[in-house]
Backbone bond lengths (Angstrom), bond angles and torsions (degrees), N, CA, C in turn:
res aa  C-N    CA-C-N  psi(-1)  N-CA   C-N-CA  omega(-1)  CA-C   N-CA-C  phi
1 X - - - 1.483 - - 1.537 107.87 -
2 X 1.285 119.56 -40.89 1.459 121.55 -178.59 1.506 110.12 -65.32
3 X 1.282 116.03 -43.32 1.546 119.59 177.68 1.435 109.29 -62.53
4 X 1.342 122.02 -37.83 1.429 122.77 -178.47 1.543 109.23 -66.83
5 X 1.330 117.84 -40.49 1.483 120.80 179.03 1.504 107.82 -62.22
6 X 1.344 121.07 -44.10 1.416 125.55 -178.54 1.551 109.02 -61.20
7 X 1.316 114.43 -46.09 1.488 117.44 -178.81 1.564 111.24 -65.50
8 X 1.346 114.39 -38.99 1.495 119.65 178.77 1.557 106.64 -63.09
9 X 1.309 115.68 -47.66 1.491 118.68 -179.50 1.549 113.59 -56.22
10 X 1.315 113.05 -46.46 1.460 116.72 175.42 1.478 117.75 -62.96
11 X 1.376 114.81 -43.19 1.460 121.88 173.36 1.487 113.15 -55.34
12 X 1.364 116.06 -47.98 1.466 118.81 179.78 1.496 112.21 -68.96
13 X 1.273 119.87 -34.82 1.480 120.83 177.22 1.555 110.82 -68.10
14 X 1.299 118.07 -38.64 1.464 117.86 176.90 1.523 109.32 -69.17
15 X 1.315 117.05 -39.46 1.461 120.53 174.24 1.508 115.18 -55.79
16 X 1.309 117.82 -44.08 1.464 123.31 177.46 1.517 110.13 -62.57
17 X 1.289 119.85 -45.47 1.499 122.45 179.23 1.512 108.97 -60.49
18 X 1.336 116.00 -49.58 1.506 121.45 -179.88 1.543 109.44 -61.02
19 X 1.314 116.91 -42.92 1.417 121.74 -178.17 1.467 110.89 -67.97
20 X 1.304 119.22 -38.32 1.489 121.21 174.20 1.473 114.71 -60.25
21 X 1.314 115.55 -38.42 1.458 121.25 176.15 1.474 115.46 -66.48
22 X 1.338 118.07 -26.23 1.488 123.72 -178.13 1.548 110.25 -113.01
23 X 1.411 114.12 26.19 1.424 117.45 -177.05 1.525 113.98 -61.16
24 X 1.353 118.52 131.58 1.467 119.04 -179.07 1.466 113.52 -85.66
25 X 1.410 120.91 22.79 1.452 123.41 -171.93 1.515 110.04 -62.15
26 X 1.318 119.29 -32.75 1.427 117.66 -177.34 1.532 113.81 -93.04
27 X 1.329 120.58 4.57 1.421 122.49 179.54 1.486 110.85 -89.39
28 X 1.328 115.06 140.66 1.474 120.14 179.11 1.510 111.75 -56.73
29 X 1.273 118.22 136.71 1.449 122.52 176.23 1.477 113.30 79.67
30 X 1.351 120.48 9.86 1.460 119.73 -178.85 1.526 114.11 -72.72
31 X 1.311 116.59 -22.34 1.469 119.07 179.50 1.461 110.28 -90.29
32 X 1.329 115.08 147.43 1.455 118.52 178.53 1.547 109.36 -67.12
33 X 1.334 115.00 138.76 1.455 117.60 179.62 1.486 114.86 83.88
34 X 1.308 118.59 1.36 1.468 121.31 -173.57 1.504 110.36 -126.95
35 X 1.326 117.43 116.56 1.435 125.32 167.82 1.528 114.30 52.44
36 X 1.319 116.11 55.48 1.499 118.01 169.13 1.558 111.62 93.75
37 X 1.306 119.36 11.28 1.473 117.04 174.37 1.497 109.12 -72.25
38 X 1.352 113.83 147.17 1.460 118.23 -179.32 1.554 108.33 -72.86
39 X 1.317 115.38 143.89 1.516 115.40 176.09 1.526 110.89 -70.51
40 X 1.302 117.34 163.10 1.423 120.19 178.80 1.520 112.49 -68.30
41 X 1.269 117.18 137.36 1.468 121.72 179.28 1.470 107.73 -83.84
42 X 1.334 116.53 155.57 1.425 122.85 -179.39 1.575 105.97 -69.55
43 X 1.372 115.11 141.05 1.439 121.68 -178.50 1.585 108.86 -56.69
44 X 1.299 115.89 143.01 1.487 120.99 169.54 1.497 111.16 -86.08
45 X 1.289 116.65 154.74 1.481 117.41 177.26 1.451 113.96 -53.57
46 X 1.303 117.32 143.25 1.516 120.05 178.41 1.496 114.51 -53.51
47 X 1.311 117.91 136.29 1.419 123.37 -177.20 1.461 112.24 -117.55
48 X 1.369 114.90 -3.57 1.439 119.69 -177.09 1.498 116.23 -76.29
49 X 1.329 117.77 148.62 1.437 121.98 176.55 1.536 112.78 -82.86
50 X 1.340 118.61 -5.02 1.400 121.34 -176.12 1.482 115.00 -90.15
51 X 1.338 115.94 4.32 1.451 118.79 179.34 1.515 113.61 79.93
52 X 1.266 116.30 29.73 1.440 123.86 -177.00 1.523 110.69 -79.00
53 X 1.297 115.12 177.54 1.423 121.78 173.86 1.514 112.12 -81.87
54 X 1.275 117.81 -155.55 1.448 121.29 179.95 1.539 110.04 -74.87
55 X 1.350 116.91 141.42 1.455 124.51 174.14 1.500 107.17 -85.60
56 X 1.295 119.72 110.30 1.485 117.68 -174.81 1.488 115.16 -78.26
57 X 1.281 115.43 158.44 1.470 122.69 162.59 1.538 105.66 -100.06
58 X 1.297 118.10 119.28 1.480 122.77 -177.82 1.523 107.35 -108.78
59 X 1.305 113.80 133.78 1.456 119.97 -178.23 1.540 110.70 -69.15
60 X 1.293 120.29 162.28 1.475 124.99 177.15 1.528 106.19 -62.52
61 X 1.298 112.30 129.33 1.535 120.56 -179.88 1.464 110.22 -164.39
62 X 1.345 115.31 162.72 1.497 123.94 169.86 1.517 104.40 -113.22
63 X 1.290 116.76 163.82 1.451 121.34 -175.23 1.515 108.51 -121.33
64 X 1.333 116.64 138.95 1.464 123.38 -176.48 1.553 114.20 -111.22
65 X 1.312 118.28 -11.31 1.489 122.08 -177.09 1.435 110.61 -169.57
66 X 1.334 115.50 167.29 1.446 122.83 177.39 1.491 111.11 140.31
67 X 1.318 116.06 174.85 1.482 121.70 -179.02 1.514 108.72 -158.63
68 X 1.331 112.42 170.19 1.442 119.79 178.52 1.488 109.59 -136.12
69 X 1.338 118.40 130.37 1.452 121.91 169.40 1.492 105.71 -90.13
70 X 1.336 116.51 116.61 1.453 123.27 -172.41 1.565 109.23 -115.60
71 X 1.319 117.60 123.50 1.469 119.92 176.25 1.531 104.06 -127.51
72 X 1.293 115.32 126.07 1.487 125.48 178.38 1.526 107.74 -130.92
73 X 1.306 115.25 129.90 1.500 118.80 176.18 1.565 108.23 -133.96
74 X 1.275 113.13 151.18 1.490 118.31 -179.68 1.498 108.56 125.39
75 X 1.350 115.90 -130.82 1.439 120.21 -178.02 1.503 115.86 -50.65
76 X 1.348 113.89 -34.72 1.510 118.63 170.49 1.519 108.14 -144.68
77 X 1.344 118.68 163.70 1.403 124.23 -172.59 1.521 112.92 -121.97
78 X 1.292 115.55 131.71 1.486 122.09 166.72 1.496 110.43 -129.59
79 X 1.270 119.72 137.81 1.456 123.92 173.03 1.539 102.20 -145.08
80 X 1.347 119.00 86.91 1.458 121.60 -171.24 1.560 109.30 -145.31
81 X 1.299 113.84 151.94 1.437 125.70 167.47 1.553 104.58 -99.62
82 X 1.330 117.53 112.39 1.418 123.95 -175.61 1.523 114.01 -115.19
83 X 1.356 114.00 125.11 1.501 120.89 178.66 1.488 111.15 -64.99
84 X 1.336 115.09 147.97 1.519 119.27 175.83 1.537 108.39 -71.39
85 X 1.315 112.67 143.57 1.477 119.03 176.85 1.542 102.94 -95.43
86 X 1.391 116.26 101.56 1.434 119.80 -174.61 1.499 114.44 -66.89
87 X 1.308 117.65 -26.56 1.482 120.28 -179.36 1.538 111.20 -72.45
88 X 1.331 118.78 -23.01 1.459 121.92 -177.36 1.505 111.28 -113.40
89 X 1.317 120.61 12.57 1.416 125.94 178.58 1.497 114.96 -118.73
90 X 1.340 117.39 116.60 1.498 122.18 179.02 1.485 109.47 -165.14
91 X 1.309 113.42 167.43 1.488 120.10 173.38 1.505 106.97 -125.39
92 X 1.364 116.02 146.82 1.428 119.50 -179.77 1.525 111.42 -110.29
93 X 1.328 115.94 9.73 1.468 122.93 -178.68 1.491 114.35 96.11
94 X 1.309 118.23 -20.28 1.451 124.76 173.28 1.500 113.75 -109.41
95 X 1.336 117.49 -41.08 1.383 125.55 -179.38 1.512 110.66 -132.40
96 X 1.361 114.84 147.40 1.535 118.39 -179.56 1.538 107.21 -129.30
97 X 1.313 116.06 133.80 1.474 123.72 176.22 1.576 106.56 -116.39
98 X 1.310 115.34 124.68 1.463 122.08 175.83 1.548 106.40 -118.95
99 X 1.329 115.13 100.99 1.492 121.72 179.93 1.481 110.68 -97.41
100 X 1.319 115.18 122.46 1.448 121.79 176.52 1.515 107.08 -109.73
101 X 1.316 114.94 123.40 1.540 121.41 -174.89 1.506 107.66 76.49
102 X 1.343 114.94 -164.40 1.466 122.57 -177.98 1.517 109.11 -108.71
103 X 1.336 114.59 117.17 1.514 116.96 -179.74 1.486 110.05 -62.78
104 X 1.389 113.06 132.39 1.464 121.27 175.68 1.590 112.89 89.26
105 X 1.320 113.24 0.17 1.532 115.46 179.75 1.478 112.36 -83.22
106 X 1.315 116.77 169.91 1.430 123.19 174.28 1.523 113.32 -71.45
107 X 1.329 118.22 -17.15 1.427 120.15 175.90 1.511 109.82 -86.64
108 X 1.345 113.94 159.80 1.519 116.50 178.45 1.531 110.43 -62.96
109 X 1.324 114.59 144.18 1.457 122.29 -177.99 1.547 107.68 -152.52
110 X 1.373 110.97 155.45 1.497 116.95 179.88 1.522 108.77 -147.95
111 X 1.302 119.24 147.84 1.434 125.77 174.28 1.519 109.46 -123.66
112 X 1.268 118.70 124.36 1.489 122.97 174.52 1.531 106.57 -109.78
113 X 1.301 117.09 131.79 1.396 122.63 -179.30 1.538 112.69 -127.83
114 X 1.291 116.14 149.61 1.468 122.22 176.74 1.484 111.27 -150.70
115 X 1.267 119.59 133.63 1.422 124.91 176.90 1.537 115.53 158.29
116 X 1.335 112.29 153.75 1.442 120.03 177.60 1.520 113.17 50.58
117 X 1.322 114.43 45.24 1.471 121.96 174.56 1.496 115.88 77.06
118 X 1.327 117.95 7.97 1.454 121.09 -178.57 1.561 109.26 -130.82
119 X 1.327 113.90 156.46 1.479 119.81 167.37 1.464 106.17 -135.72
120 X 1.309 116.31 161.00 1.463 120.60 179.37 1.498 110.20 -163.12
121 X 1.333 112.00 168.18 1.519 119.60 177.34 1.551 107.75 -146.26
122 X 1.296 111.06 141.78 1.508 118.91 175.88 1.526 103.39 -126.69
123 X 1.298 115.95 130.30 1.488 119.17 171.93 1.503 109.23 -118.64
124 X 1.335 117.44 151.11 1.415 117.85 -177.55 1.546 107.66 -150.54
125 X 1.360 112.34 155.53 1.438 122.45 174.89 1.568 107.10 -154.69
126 X 1.425 113.45 105.13 1.430 114.76 -172.72 1.500 111.77 63.15
127 X 1.333 118.61 -129.14 1.496 122.92 178.58 1.477 112.59 -81.83
128 X 1.323 118.84 -13.31 1.478 121.87 179.82 1.446 112.65 -76.84
129 X 1.377 121.10 134.31 1.379 125.94 173.67 1.538 111.48 -141.23
130 X 1.333 116.31 155.80 1.483 121.67 173.15 1.477 107.16 -147.96
131 X 1.332 114.27 144.89 1.504 122.84 -178.01 1.501 108.73 -120.76
132 X 1.304 118.75 133.09 1.422 124.29 170.46 1.571 111.46 -121.41
133 X 1.281 120.46 134.59 1.421 124.25 -177.95 1.527 113.99 -115.09
134 X 1.275 118.31 173.81 1.438 122.94 178.83 1.548 112.05 -62.72
135 X 1.372 114.77 -19.36 1.412 117.34 178.44 1.577 116.18 -79.69
136 X 1.310 113.54 -14.35 1.456 116.67 -177.62 1.514 115.03 -134.03
137 X 1.301 118.30 5.96 1.464 120.66 -179.09 1.580 109.46 -124.90
138 X 1.338 113.39 163.19 1.450 115.20 169.30 1.516 106.14 -113.58
139 X 1.281 115.79 153.15 1.476 120.43 -175.50 1.562 111.94 -154.87
140 X 1.275 114.22 163.73 1.457 123.02 174.04 1.481 109.86 -145.54
141 X 1.322 119.04 132.86 1.450 122.61 177.50 1.534 109.61 -120.99
142 X 1.283 115.74 143.21 1.500 121.39 173.88 1.542 104.83 -124.02
143 X 1.321 115.87 113.36 1.483 120.51 -174.31 1.580 106.87 -116.23
144 X 1.380 113.45 122.99 1.419 118.49 172.66 1.538 106.97 -123.39
145 X 1.321 118.50 -177.18 1.451 122.56 179.56 1.526 110.82 -68.89
146 X 1.368 118.64 -18.40 1.501 117.88 -175.27 1.564 110.56 -122.93
147 X 1.294 116.76 5.16 1.487 114.24 -178.54 1.537 110.83 -162.06
148 X 1.290 113.96 157.42 1.479 122.98 169.34 1.547 104.74 -131.23
149 X 1.363 116.52 128.28 1.467 119.19 -179.76 1.585 104.28 -143.26
150 X 1.345 109.35 170.27 1.483 112.36 176.59 1.496 110.66 161.91
151 X 1.325 115.17 -167.54 1.419 124.43 -178.18 1.547 112.46 -135.62
152 X 1.342 116.98 153.83 1.407 122.23 170.15 1.512 110.46 -134.17
153 X 1.282 117.77 138.15 1.482 120.79 175.92 1.586 107.50 -137.71
154 X 1.372 112.40 122.56 1.419 120.04 179.73 1.492 108.58 -130.56
155 X 1.357 115.90 128.18 1.471 120.55 177.96 1.488 109.41 -109.40
156 X 1.344 115.36 133.12 1.442 120.06 170.31 1.517 117.05 65.36
157 X 1.389 114.49 33.11 1.471 115.73 178.40 1.485 109.16 -88.03
158 X 1.356 116.50 159.32 1.455 122.49 -176.80 1.524 115.12 -71.50
159 X 1.380 114.42 127.43 1.404 121.40 173.10 1.566 107.79 -103.61
160 X 1.318 115.99 153.68 1.496 121.26 -176.39 1.458 108.91 -142.12
161 X 1.383 114.56 140.06 1.408 124.75 171.89 1.514 111.25 -122.69
162 X 1.345 116.46 99.65 1.471 117.33 -177.93 1.512 115.48 -67.59
163 X 1.379 117.23 -16.09 1.438 120.85 178.28 1.515 113.37 -62.30
164 X 1.389 116.07 -34.30 1.473 122.54 179.02 1.508 112.91 -124.86
165 X 1.292 117.55 -3.53 1.492 119.73 -179.25 1.524 114.93 79.69
166 X 1.349 117.71 7.97 1.425 120.71 -176.18 1.511 112.77 -77.05
167 X 1.366 114.68 149.25 1.475 119.91 175.86 1.537 104.38 -125.38
168 X 1.326 112.85 152.43 1.502 117.67 177.74 1.547 105.55 -159.85
169 X 1.318 117.72 -168.51 1.436 122.23 177.89 1.565 109.84 -120.40
170 X 1.299 114.06 152.15 1.433 120.46 175.07 1.516 110.30 -141.97
171 X 1.295 115.31 156.52 1.470 123.40 172.04 1.535 107.42 -107.12
172 X 1.272 121.69 137.25 1.440 126.28 -174.69 1.467 109.67 -123.79
173 X 1.319 119.65 130.83 1.464 126.03 172.73 1.545 106.47 -128.48
174 X 1.294 118.64 126.59 1.469 122.94 178.79 1.554 111.45 -135.84
175 X 1.334 116.36 128.99 1.474 119.50 169.37 1.548 103.69 -116.16
176 X 1.338 119.79 121.87 1.421 121.58 -170.93 1.596 109.00 -128.99
177 X 1.356 111.04 154.56 1.444 119.99 172.85 1.539 107.31 -140.95
178 X 1.353 116.34 146.00 1.459 120.44 173.68 1.535 105.74 -147.94
179 X 1.348 114.01 123.06 1.445 122.28 -178.25 1.471 111.78 -103.70
180 X 1.379 116.54 145.93 1.473 119.67 177.86 1.548 109.02 -101.20
């Protein structure tokens, strides 16, 4: 299970970097409600084993503002209000990445993902990271034509510090907003 979380964390991190490089932010109609963007689809019934809410389908869009209240306790601690990273946050119509702060930085950061029947969250502080998935977290999303907001709650998920190879557990609570 620990190895799976680590692989998932790395896969999501690589996906964010690749997605940021291919960000549609400058393309016409990339924002919801603007110039031909698809409207948000109705959420599909929740498919997560973690007792979460509905896993939404979010239309293609870029994000211009928002923040996340991130609270992490356990192996490492975060208690921060983190601004959205607009350059690394977007949705392609199938998958949505909401990056708060700068992934991999010494400052607190978080990534909320949704798509293809899954949701997830990665939190980080310096070398410390922790990943929560739809199998172990509860969540709620509210999707409109102009925003995506919601909550994540994960208890006892695995935290990792690659600097010394240590593992531990953390509890994660996130309230997030992202405006188009």
